[in-house]
LUMDREN-175642 format. One record per residue (C-alpha): residue in one letter; x negated, y, z negated. Coordinates in pm, whole numbers. Example, Ala and Ser with C-alpha at 12.3 -4.5 7.8 and 13.67 -1.06 7.14 Angstrom:
2
[r A,[-1230,-450,-780]];
[r S,[-1367,-106,-714]];
//
This chain:
556
[r M,[1860,2523,314]];
[r F,[1607,2673,606]];
[r Q,[1866,2653,866]];
[r R,[2034,2876,640]];
[r I,[1836,3108,550]];
[r V,[1718,3130,948]];
[r A,[2106,3208,1000]];
[r L,[2123,3476,690]];
[r S,[1801,3602,844]];
[r S,[1947,3685,1185]];
[r A,[2304,3822,1046]];
[r I,[2053,4097,882]];
[r E,[1822,4132,1174]];
[r G,[2167,4232,1356]];
[r V,[2259,4507,1099]];
[r V,[1933,4623,1026]];
[r T,[1764,4654,1354]];
[r P,[1374,4776,1361]];
[r S,[1514,5124,1538]];
[r R,[1697,5201,1158]];
[r I,[1375,5121,973]];
[r Q,[1072,5318,1005]];
[r G,[803,5109,1049]];
[r V,[952,4795,1127]];
[r T,[832,4673,1470]];
[r P,[965,4427,1740]];
[r D,[701,4219,1680]];
[r R,[646,4215,1305]];
[r V,[1050,4088,1381]];
[r A,[936,3820,1601]];
[r V,[713,3696,1386]];
[r R,[949,3672,1106]];
[r R,[1185,3454,1268]];
[r W,[935,3280,1417]];
[r V,[846,3202,1086]];
[r L,[1158,3150,934]];
[r A,[1242,2886,1266]];
[r H,[922,2690,1192]];
[r A,[1001,2692,777]];
[r E,[1043,2319,774]];
[r V,[752,2205,946]];
[r F,[526,2454,696]];
[r G,[688,2266,425]];
[r I,[658,1961,553]];
[r L,[270,2027,597]];
[r G,[302,2153,213]];
[r I,[379,1797,91]];
[r L,[148,1640,335]];
[r V,[-158,1873,174]];
[r I,[8,1870,-146]];
[r A,[-12,1460,-82]];
[r G,[-381,1453,16]];
[r V,[-510,1614,-272]];
[r A,[-332,1426,-516]];
[r H,[-432,1078,-344]];
[r G,[-831,1269,-184]];
[r V,[-945,1371,-476]];
[r N,[-1198,1175,-646]];
[r M,[-1039,857,-452]];
[r L,[-1388,706,-419]];
[r H,[-1476,706,-773]];
[r F,[-1150,590,-914]];
[r P,[-1020,353,-987]];
[r Y,[-1330,107,-988]];
[r F,[-1355,-142,-659]];
[r E,[-1134,-452,-728]];
[r T,[-1203,-775,-606]];
[r D,[-939,-774,-283]];
[r E,[-1090,-461,-174]];
[r G,[-1423,-614,-125]];
[r T,[-1294,-928,69]];
[r Y,[-1040,-768,307]];
[r M,[-1361,-519,395]];
[r S,[-1606,-868,423]];
[r Q,[-1330,-1031,636]];
[r A,[-1335,-727,888]];
[r W,[-1726,-697,863]];
[r S,[-1677,-1092,995]];
[r F,[-1423,-1016,1285]];
[r V,[-1629,-768,1385]];
[r T,[-1975,-875,1361]];
[r E,[-1920,-1239,1414]];
[r G,[-1605,-1298,1580]];
[r Q,[-1486,-1507,1291]];
[r L,[-1147,-1422,1075]];
[r A,[-1331,-1421,739]];
[r P,[-1735,-1475,648]];
[r Y,[-1629,-1807,431]];
[r T,[-1358,-2088,531]];
[r Y,[-1044,-1890,628]];
[r W,[-737,-2085,479]];
[r Y,[-462,-1879,578]];
[r D,[-433,-1735,214]];
[r H,[-294,-1407,464]];
[r A,[-238,-1341,795]];
[r P,[-533,-1151,962]];
[r L,[-380,-896,1125]];
[r G,[-411,-669,818]];
[r W,[-805,-691,818]];
[r I,[-795,-701,1130]];
[r Q,[-693,-347,1169]];
[r I,[-922,-220,906]];
[r A,[-1186,-380,1159]];
[r L,[-1054,-141,1399]];
[r W,[-1070,161,1180]];
[r A,[-1488,80,1166]];
[r I,[-1516,29,1495]];
[r L,[-1330,382,1561]];
[r T,[-1508,563,1298]];
[r G,[-1831,461,1377]];
[r G,[-1920,131,1168]];
[r F,[-1888,11,793]];
[r Y,[-2051,315,634]];
[r T,[-1937,624,794]];
[r F,[-1853,701,486]];
[r G,[-2041,580,212]];
[r S,[-1998,219,131]];
[r A,[-1791,-23,291]];
[r V,[-1471,-19,16]];
[r E,[-1543,393,9]];
[r S,[-1507,379,443]];
[r G,[-1190,132,390]];
[r R,[-1085,420,102]];
[r V,[-1080,676,350]];
[r L,[-835,471,587]];
[r M,[-607,451,277]];
[r L,[-612,807,249]];
[r V,[-475,816,631]];
[r I,[-221,553,593]];
[r Q,[-104,766,244]];
[r L,[-47,1063,446]];
[r T,[118,877,733]];
[r S,[356,704,497]];
[r T,[441,1044,309]];
[r F,[535,1207,610]];
[r L,[754,865,754]];
[r V,[946,888,427]];
[r Y,[1024,1255,473]];
[r R,[1133,1180,858]];
[r I,[1380,876,716]];
[r A,[1512,1070,451]];
[r R,[1580,1383,691]];
[r N,[1720,1165,973]];
[r V,[1941,949,719]];
[r T,[2086,1256,553]];
[r D,[2031,1542,723]];
[r S,[1896,1732,389]];
[r I,[1547,1866,364]];
[r L,[1644,1861,-15]];
[r A,[1682,1477,13]];
[r A,[1339,1439,206]];
[r A,[1161,1662,-22]];
[r I,[1278,1468,-294]];
[r A,[1166,1166,-129]];
[r S,[815,1223,-44]];
[r L,[737,1410,-315]];
[r T,[802,1143,-596]];
[r F,[656,859,-384]];
[r S,[344,1082,-331]];
[r L,[330,1192,-674]];
[r C,[350,896,-812]];
[r A,[78,785,-1022]];
[r Y,[127,432,-1019]];
[r G,[111,477,-666]];
[r I,[-185,656,-629]];
[r Y,[-372,426,-838]];
[r Y,[-306,136,-602]];
[r H,[-268,367,-279]];
[r R,[-637,455,-270]];
[r R,[-745,112,-290]];
[r V,[-781,-164,35]];
[r L,[-492,-324,-33]];
[r L,[-280,-530,261]];
[r D,[25,-394,101]];
[r N,[-62,-32,186]];
[r L,[-95,-150,564]];
[r A,[278,-355,538]];
[r T,[425,-58,399]];
[r V,[309,248,642]];
[r W,[421,2,926]];
[r M,[737,-134,742]];
[r L,[847,262,715]];
[r A,[759,300,1110]];
[r S,[993,65,1210]];
[r L,[1260,185,951]];
[r S,[1237,548,1097]];
[r L,[1198,454,1446]];
[r L,[1536,305,1410]];
[r L,[1680,601,1199]];
[r E,[1590,803,1463]];
[r K,[1871,1080,1577]];
[r R,[1912,945,1929]];
[r L,[1845,570,1907]];
[r K,[1711,424,2296]];
[r L,[1615,96,2367]];
[r G,[1253,172,2308]];
[r R,[1280,276,1994]];
[r V,[1435,-57,1896]];
[r W,[1190,-284,2070]];
[r L,[907,-42,1923]];
[r S,[1077,-46,1552]];
[r G,[1025,-468,1586]];
[r V,[662,-425,1749]];
[r A,[579,-172,1411]];
[r L,[802,-475,1149]];
[r G,[598,-781,1312]];
[r I,[268,-572,1241]];
[r S,[392,-511,913]];
[r I,[483,-890,835]];
[r L,[164,-984,949]];
[r S,[-30,-770,774]];
[r K,[156,-874,437]];
[r E,[398,-1129,476]];
[r L,[657,-991,195]];
[r T,[813,-719,440]];
[r V,[963,-1018,619]];
[r F,[1206,-968,324]];
[r V,[1352,-687,524]];
[r M,[1472,-816,812]];
[r P,[1774,-889,837]];
[r C,[1892,-556,717]];
[r F,[1671,-376,996]];
[r A,[1845,-633,1272]];
[r Y,[2155,-530,1130]];
[r L,[2052,-165,1149]];
[r A,[1957,-194,1513]];
[r F,[2238,-357,1591]];
[r F,[2517,-84,1498]];
[r R,[2263,238,1556]];
[r S,[2222,67,1913]];
[r H,[2474,199,2194]];
[r R,[2825,-12,2171]];
[r A,[2697,-77,2565]];
[r Q,[2347,-257,2435]];
[r R,[2449,-374,2118]];
[r W,[2370,-726,2183]];
[r F,[2097,-666,2441]];
[r A,[1899,-422,2197]];
[r T,[1936,-674,1869]];
[r A,[1823,-998,2074]];
[r G,[1553,-841,2215]];
[r W,[1429,-643,1844]];
[r V,[1500,-1021,1669]];
[r L,[1276,-1188,1947]];
[r I,[1007,-919,1974]];
[r V,[958,-959,1603]];
[r G,[932,-1304,1584]];
[r S,[705,-1332,1881]];
[r I,[500,-1131,1686]];
[r V,[499,-1353,1409]];
[r S,[522,-1675,1587]];
[r G,[180,-1626,1675]];
[r Y,[5,-1667,1367]];
[r F,[162,-2026,1343]];
[r L,[37,-2050,1707]];
[r M,[-292,-1968,1615]];
[r A,[-282,-2262,1379]];
[r L,[-170,-2519,1588]];
[r L,[-435,-2450,1857]];
[r K,[-672,-2483,1579]];
[r G,[-563,-2802,1448]];
[r E,[-474,-2657,1142]];
[r L,[-43,-2575,1076]];
[r F,[-4,-2910,939]];
[r P,[-173,-3042,615]];
[r T,[-385,-3344,562]];
[r G,[-221,-3688,491]];
[r T,[104,-3603,680]];
[r W,[205,-3746,999]];
[r L,[138,-3466,1236]];
[r G,[-173,-3318,968]];
[r G,[-428,-3623,1027]];
[r T,[-647,-3778,763]];
[r N,[-916,-3536,831]];
[r P,[-957,-3259,578]];
[r H,[-860,-2947,637]];
[r V,[-707,-2591,573]];
[r S,[-340,-2569,661]];
[r L,[-85,-2294,744]];
[r L,[200,-2475,574]];
[r G,[-6,-2628,321]];
[r T,[-135,-2299,218]];
[r L,[222,-2135,255]];
[r L,[383,-2419,11]];
[r F,[93,-2369,-254]];
[r Q,[166,-1970,-234]];
[r A,[512,-2018,-281]];
[r D,[456,-2254,-621]];
[r R,[218,-1988,-800]];
[r G,[304,-1909,-1076]];
[r R,[669,-2077,-1023]];
[r D,[897,-1987,-1307]];
[r A,[1329,-1912,-1300]];
[r G,[1250,-1567,-1147]];
[r L,[1549,-1317,-1211]];
[r L,[1762,-1627,-1435]];
[r S,[1533,-1553,-1726]];
[r L,[1450,-1305,-1880]];
[r Q,[1128,-1453,-1993]];
[r S,[1003,-1455,-1654]];
[r G,[691,-1326,-1510]];
[r F,[924,-1109,-1286]];
[r W,[1084,-931,-1583]];
[r I,[756,-920,-1796]];
[r T,[626,-712,-1480]];
[r A,[943,-529,-1433]];
[r R,[1006,-399,-1748]];
[r Q,[640,-280,-1739]];
[r W,[716,-104,-1424]];
[r A,[997,12,-1536]];
[r S,[871,152,-1874]];
[r V,[586,398,-1713]];
[r E,[772,466,-1393]];
[r P,[1144,521,-1484]];
[r F,[1267,766,-1235]];
[r L,[1154,534,-968]];
[r V,[1198,203,-1097]];
[r V,[1537,250,-1298]];
[r G,[1653,532,-1147]];
[r G,[1561,423,-793]];
[r S,[1703,74,-831]];
[r A,[2037,254,-947]];
[r C,[2049,486,-647]];
[r A,[1967,169,-431]];
[r I,[2332,-15,-534]];
[r L,[2496,299,-545]];
[r T,[2398,347,-188]];
[r L,[2604,10,-111]];
[r L,[2900,196,-161]];
[r A,[2864,401,99]];
[r F,[2872,139,361]];
[r R,[3162,233,506]];
[r R,[3095,632,553]];
[r N,[2702,592,640]];
[r R,[2579,236,649]];
[r A,[2281,383,752]];
[r I,[2201,519,347]];
[r A,[2370,189,245]];
[r L,[2156,-47,459]];
[r V,[1822,163,329]];
[r G,[1985,54,-48]];
[r A,[1997,-298,80]];
[r S,[1636,-312,198]];
[r T,[1525,-182,-117]];
[r L,[1722,-460,-328]];
[r A,[1610,-736,-63]];
[r L,[1275,-650,-158]];
[r W,[1348,-701,-527]];
[r A,[1494,-986,-423]];
[r F,[1173,-1125,-298]];
[r L,[958,-1063,-670]];
[r A,[1266,-1197,-834]];
[r R,[1251,-1520,-665]];
[r G,[1055,-1719,-932]];
[r G,[677,-1681,-814]];
[r I,[417,-1451,-949]];
[r V,[451,-1104,-943]];
[r I,[111,-899,-928]];
[r G,[77,-575,-1033]];
[r F,[62,-426,-707]];
[r Y,[356,-616,-521]];
[r L,[537,-264,-625]];
[r V,[384,-106,-313]];
[r P,[606,-170,-57]];
[r L,[912,-73,-260]];
[r L,[804,252,-399]];
[r P,[872,453,-104]];
[r M,[1196,276,-90]];
[r L,[1288,416,-413]];
[r A,[1208,720,-366]];
[r L,[1386,738,-62]];
[r C,[1702,581,-250]];
[r D,[1655,848,-547]];
[r G,[1631,1127,-279]];
[r I,[1939,1010,-57]];
[r V,[2126,999,-389]];
[r I,[2078,1329,-577]];
[r A,[2103,1525,-269]];
[r T,[2436,1387,-187]];
[r V,[2538,1486,-528]];
[r I,[2370,1828,-534]];
[r R,[2588,1861,-218]];
[r W,[2923,1729,-343]];
[r G,[2828,1970,-628]];
[r T,[2733,2269,-389]];
[r A,[3116,2207,-181]];
[r W,[3279,2231,-510]];
[r L,[3107,2587,-621]];
[r D,[3233,2693,-256]];
[r S,[3575,2563,-298]];
[r H,[3584,2772,-649]];
[r G,[3448,3084,-484]];
[r T,[3095,3014,-561]];
[r R,[2908,3111,-253]];
[r G,[2542,3204,-141]];
[r L,[2216,3102,-33]];
[r A,[2080,3178,-371]];
[r V,[2272,2979,-561]];
[r R,[2223,2671,-323]];
[r A,[1841,2766,-369]];
[r V,[1815,2767,-692]];
[r V,[1972,2472,-763]];
[r S,[1781,2310,-499]];
[r T,[1432,2410,-661]];
[r V,[1592,2321,-1036]];
[r V,[1659,1982,-915]];
[r L,[1342,1906,-692]];
[r A,[1119,2046,-952]];
[r T,[1311,1844,-1232]];
[r S,[1268,1532,-1009]];
[r V,[893,1587,-978]];
[r A,[862,1638,-1359]];
[r L,[1024,1332,-1411]];
[r L,[716,1126,-1250]];
[r L,[525,1237,-1593]];
[r P,[576,895,-1789]];
[r G,[373,732,-1495]];
[r Y,[90,955,-1627]];
[r D,[51,805,-1968]];
[r N,[8,402,-1831]];
[r Q,[-187,295,-2144]];
[r Q,[-204,-49,-1876]];
[r L,[-414,135,-1633]];
[r G,[-642,343,-1858]];
[r F,[-457,665,-1828]];
[r H,[-316,740,-2165]];
[r S,[-636,873,-2304]];
[r D,[-657,1141,-2060]];
[r H,[-415,1203,-1843]];
[r L,[-594,1366,-1521]];
[r V,[-776,991,-1506]];
[r L,[-708,1004,-1179]];
[r W,[-914,1291,-1102]];
[r N,[-1155,1314,-1360]];
[r N,[-1288,940,-1397]];
[r V,[-1573,798,-1222]];
[r Q,[-1581,392,-1295]];
[r A,[-1665,287,-929]];
[r D,[-1964,486,-951]];
[r A,[-2117,205,-1184]];
[r Q,[-2015,-38,-900]];
[r Q,[-2215,197,-682]];
[r Q,[-2554,242,-886]];
[r S,[-2552,-115,-935]];
[r L,[-2522,-244,-551]];
[r N,[-2870,46,-503]];
[r W,[-3040,-126,-822]];
[r V,[-2966,-495,-629]];
[r L,[-3088,-343,-323]];
[r G,[-3423,-143,-444]];
[r H,[-3537,-427,-718]];
[r L,[-3397,-815,-582]];
[r P,[-3558,-1002,-351]];
[r R,[-3380,-1067,-66]];
[r S,[-3433,-1464,-93]];
[r S,[-3248,-1461,-421]];
[r R,[-2935,-1678,-517]];
[r I,[-2713,-1434,-602]];
[r I,[-2369,-1486,-791]];
[r I,[-2162,-1136,-702]];
[r D,[-1800,-978,-713]];
[r D,[-1701,-980,-373]];
[r Y,[-1723,-533,-370]];
[r M,[-2058,-548,-270]];
[r W,[-2080,-835,-52]];
[r T,[-2044,-659,307]];
[r D,[-2320,-423,148]];
[r L,[-2555,-718,82]];
[r H,[-2523,-874,339]];
[r D,[-2581,-630,595]];
[r P,[-2659,-292,475]];
[r A,[-2646,8,585]];
[r N,[-2976,113,586]];
[r G,[-3041,-150,857]];
[r S,[-3307,-391,634]];
[r P,[-3252,-732,583]];
[r G,[-2978,-863,402]];
[r Y,[-2891,-1081,96]];
[r P,[-2791,-1465,259]];
[r Y,[-2732,-1627,-51]];
[r A,[-2553,-1372,-176]];
[r H,[-2198,-1512,-243]];
[r W,[-1836,-1428,-425]];
[r H,[-1801,-1592,-784]];
[r W,[-1512,-1837,-661]];
[r K,[-1665,-1965,-322]];
[r V,[-1955,-2037,-610]];
[r D,[-1698,-2290,-768]];
[r L,[-1458,-2396,-566]];
[r D,[-1591,-2392,-182]];
[r P,[-1782,-2648,-132]];
[r A,[-1969,-2560,154]];
[r I,[-2139,-2307,-94]];
[r R,[-2121,-2470,-442]];
[r N,[-2289,-2799,-283]];
[r G,[-2478,-2654,38]];
[r V,[-2646,-2324,-138]];
[r F,[-2655,-2409,-498]];
[r R,[-2652,-2806,-464]];
[r G,[-2424,-2786,-774]];
[r N,[-2680,-2687,-1010]];
[r W,[-2645,-2383,-1194]];
[r R,[-3082,-2365,-1257]];
[r N,[-3046,-2257,-887]];
[r I,[-2872,-1949,-943]];
[r D,[-3148,-1705,-980]];
[r Y,[-2877,-1391,-1054]];
[r V,[-2553,-1299,-1145]];
[r I,[-2385,-955,-1109]];
[r T,[-2104,-979,-1388]];
[r T,[-1808,-743,-1340]];
[r P,[-1520,-753,-1615]];
[r Q,[-1290,-864,-1312]];
[r M,[-1546,-1188,-1270]];
[r I,[-1563,-1239,-1670]];
[r S,[-1173,-1302,-1648]];
[r D,[-1178,-1506,-1356]];
[r V,[-1471,-1749,-1516]];
[r K,[-1216,-1780,-1805]];
[r T,[-844,-1828,-1601]];
[r G,[-980,-1987,-1306]];
[r H,[-1195,-2221,-1477]];
[r L,[-1524,-2128,-1288]];
[r T,[-1769,-2388,-1406]];
[r L,[-2079,-2322,-1259]];
[r V,[-2067,-1966,-1265]];
[r G,[-1982,-2009,-1674]];
[r K,[-2295,-2172,-1668]];
[r A,[-2500,-1954,-1543]];
[r I,[-2411,-1668,-1710]];
[r A,[-2391,-1860,-2004]];
[r H,[-2803,-1857,-1950]];
[r S,[-2834,-1522,-1834]];
[r T,[-3008,-1236,-1975]];
[r V,[-2912,-865,-1914]];
[r I,[-3162,-659,-1701]];
[r A,[-2977,-383,-1606]];
[r H,[-2652,-251,-1751]];
[r F,[-2417,31,-1607]];
[r D,[-2073,173,-1690]];
[r T,[-1928,513,-1585]];
[r G,[-1598,481,-1714]];
[r G,[-1499,215,-1856]];
[r W,[-1580,-84,-1581]];
[r P,[-1918,-178,-1661]];
[r I,[-2187,-411,-1438]];
[r D,[-2449,-621,-1550]];
[r V,[-2753,-767,-1366]];
[r R,[-2824,-1037,-1519]];
[r K,[-3104,-1313,-1434]];
[r V,[-3064,-1710,-1524]];
[r T,[-3302,-1836,-1717]];
[r K,[-3385,-2148,-1581]];
[r S,[-3617,-2287,-1850]];
[r A,[-3284,-2317,-2088]];
[r S,[-3122,-2654,-2188]];
//
């Protein structure tokens, strides 16, 4: 569209020259030409500004600091300060490259408290990740369709999706895995695909997989994309190199476990008899979590969660999935488009496998669904304008109006997401930008630092772990402040610190997440401490209450 505007402007300038219009100087004409020639660049910058405002405004105050955010920040802290992969026993629940990236961010920005608390500093990284992902979505759509409209629809709907903003703000491994997955795909879809880009794509996908393992499911689609887009004389060489690079990076995870004697489970021939954590054992555990019939049962966790997603984000979840299927019809004419759709369906296949499905599992799918929507809608519009041209209706004005209306409609179709009852949006559709529920967590952290003795034995939610163990002001930390899951399930903490007795616990700082975990996870030691405690400080700034509770040890 912008190219046509440039062409029209040049044609007009050829007829109406500066000499014919009094007051129009050659310099002004040159400026106008430069602006029109760079119109798409300004458009991209505009989209990034919109994405940055939508994501960045109030991101440190809403949503509340989730347990996983504190976990990844504490693991990054442990990597930097202790040279360990986690402050507790690392049990291979996820590959470590995700929080190693967070650790590098902390090093590059001057520490874990450059932007506030540890989680707040991590959230600033998520803003950088979101802007990068938005740009990559635009780039992918632009390259695969040669359509500015497709790129604008995809990037704007991705960045303005309410469900996405909620989870993109959080320090999640899924966000890190997503940006590297998009980088890999973008490199494979460059107009001139050279061997260097193919292999860089392999590096990017390897990093993505070791950031969060689920993106391994797009590997077959990306490998075929590398094959058919490479030069005919280099196809097998390029593809073999790509697969080898991805495999080498991912195999490093298994090699690390093997060298530590933690690859095979205890009690197996190669695992020995000494109790230890195990990579393969953890993978089997993770694969069995929430095991059900998946796609084959409408009552499975997959379908229950998918229906929830479809009700709050119908344009992306329903529309994007339908468009992903439609893109497969373009396999012969445009395999790149078809493989974008196939990659989207591959991620759906992971969710439908018959295992646990958590809300933020949708994160890597959102940009792919947005891409499918943008590709199909822009293709239909292209066909429609071609039909109008064939029937005598020509003109840039018509195309501009149609494109503007379609883009605005696509963004408007995201509005149901701002009424998401599950995330608390229904009572205030602007909750993303005016709720300050996370402030209670910051206030409770400050209160603990100012009132509780450093020798206190405290049960905490992991969001404050790093800030308590290594306070920002350099004062002594709380070495006996421990995450509620570890208090019950880690023998070194349960028996070594608290000796299996709730009377050895001084304080419990409860959150709704901790209360829920105590019930669903059967955390008996934590439950007893809470039951024998009284509230000495309460904080609630927006629906996520925090209580500082003192354990009454004389109780029976």
